[in-house]
N, C-alpha and C positions, 0 to 999 in steps of 0.2 A: 504556425506551430514550430517552425524552425527556431524562432526566438525563444519559445518556451523550452525547447530541447537544449539550446545553448545556455539558458539561465540555469536549468536543472544541472547540467553537466558542470558548469562553473561553480555553482553552489556546492555540489558534491565534492569537487576537487579542493575547494578552499576550506571546507569544514570537516573536522575529523568525526568519525563515527563514535557512538556511545560505547561504553564498556560491554553492554549487553548485545552488541551488534557484531556480526562476523560475516565476512565474505568467505564462505567455505571453499569455493573454487570458482575460477573464472578463466576463460580462454577466448579465442576468437569467436567460438560458436556457442558458448554457454556461460551461465553464471548461476551460482547457488548461494543464497543468502539466508541467514537466520538472525532474528531479533527476538529478544525475550525481555519482558518487563513485569514488574509486580504492581498491582493496583490495590488500593484500599477498598475498592468496590467489590461486593460479592459477585459471583459469576452471573447471576441473573441481571443485575444492574449494569455490569460491564457489557453484557450481551446487548442489552437495550441501547446502550451508548454506541456500540460497534455498528449496529444496523441502522444508525442515524448518522451518516458521515458528515452531515452539515454541522454536527456538534464538535467534531474533532479533526476533520481533514483540513490541512492548511490551504488557504485560498491561493497562495503562490503556486500551488501544484495543481491548479485547474486551468482550463483553457480560457474561461471567462474572467478569472481573477476573483471569483465570488463563490465560496463553498456552499452558500445557500441555494445554488443552482443544481446541487447534487441530489440524486435520489438512488435508493437501493431497493429493488424488488427481491425480497428474501425468499425465493423459491427456485427450484431447479429451472434453468432457462431464463430466470429473471436477470435484469440488467442493473449494473452500477452505471448510471448515466448522468450526463450533465446537459441541461437545456437552458439556453439563454438567447435573447433576441430571436432571430430566425435560424439559429444554429443548434446543433446537438452533436454529442459524441458519446459512444459507448466505451466506457473505461474497462468494463469487465462483464463477463457472463457467469452467473452462478451455476456451479456444477453440483454442489452437495451442501446440504444444510442439516445440521443437527442442532436445533435451537439450544442456546445456552452453552454449547460446547465447541462446535466447529462450523466454519464457513470456508468453502473452497470455491475459487473462481478461476476461470481462464481470464487473465487480466494483464494484457500488455499495456500498462499505463504509459502515457506521455510518449517519449521518443522510442520506446520499445515497439509501439504500434507501427510507426512509420518505418522502422527497421525490418519489419516482417517477423518479429520474434514471437514465438509461442511461449506464453508465460502462465504458469500455475502458481497461484498464491493461496496458501492454506493458513488460516488463522484459527488457532485453538485456544480455548479458555479452560482453565482448571482451577478448582478451589485451592486456596493456600491458607496458611495459618491465620493471616490477618487480611484476607480478601481474595484476590485472584492472581494467577499467573497467566499471561497471554504470550503466545509465541506466534511470530510471523515466519513462515517458511516460504521461500520463493525459489522456483526453478524456472529458468528461461533459456530457450535455445533459439538461435538465429542463424542466418546464412553466414559464411565466412567473411563476407564484406561488412557485416554488422560490427565486428570487433567488440564483442560483448565484454571482454576484459577491460577495455577502455571506459565503457559506460557503467561498469559494476560499481564504482565508487559513488557515482551520482545516484544510482538506484538505491544503493545502501543508505545514502544520506536521506533521501526522500522517505524511505520506509522507516528509518530510525527516528526521524522527526514525527512521522505518523504514529508510531507506537508510543512515543513519549506523550503526544497530545491525546491519544486514546486513553491512557491510564491516568492522565491528569484531569481532575474534574474541571468543569468550565470556569469556575471562579478562580482557578489557579493559573489559567493560561494567560 
């Protein structure tokens, strides 16, 4: 996992965030991110896409290198997990589900997990004039040794890429 963390951090530092992404705050012990995007898909279709991460999560941001190894059990206590060969990892635990509108998870993805960070990722979907608006809100806290401000750009990059892939239909990726 150290190499995945280094890859994510490097990619985040070398690539700028999208205009709809913002690091709201970051310090040694916390980070707060917000990403917003518009999709041509209506809310019900965007929700179905959201709860199938194999359709949109980038394989570079998995442990196995293959997004088809991802599953999401969309109920309180359910897991966003990755299983491959004889290994598995829980990326997040579902805290709240309002089908078609909101998914909230305790989700210390990638390097946040090994840093001991506590991360809440809330994804909301709302109708828009020509489809849907989706918002990713992420709040993460960690010990002072985690230096969350340093990793904020990398996490921002990964979630920015994720929201872009979510709102882009599969034939456009």
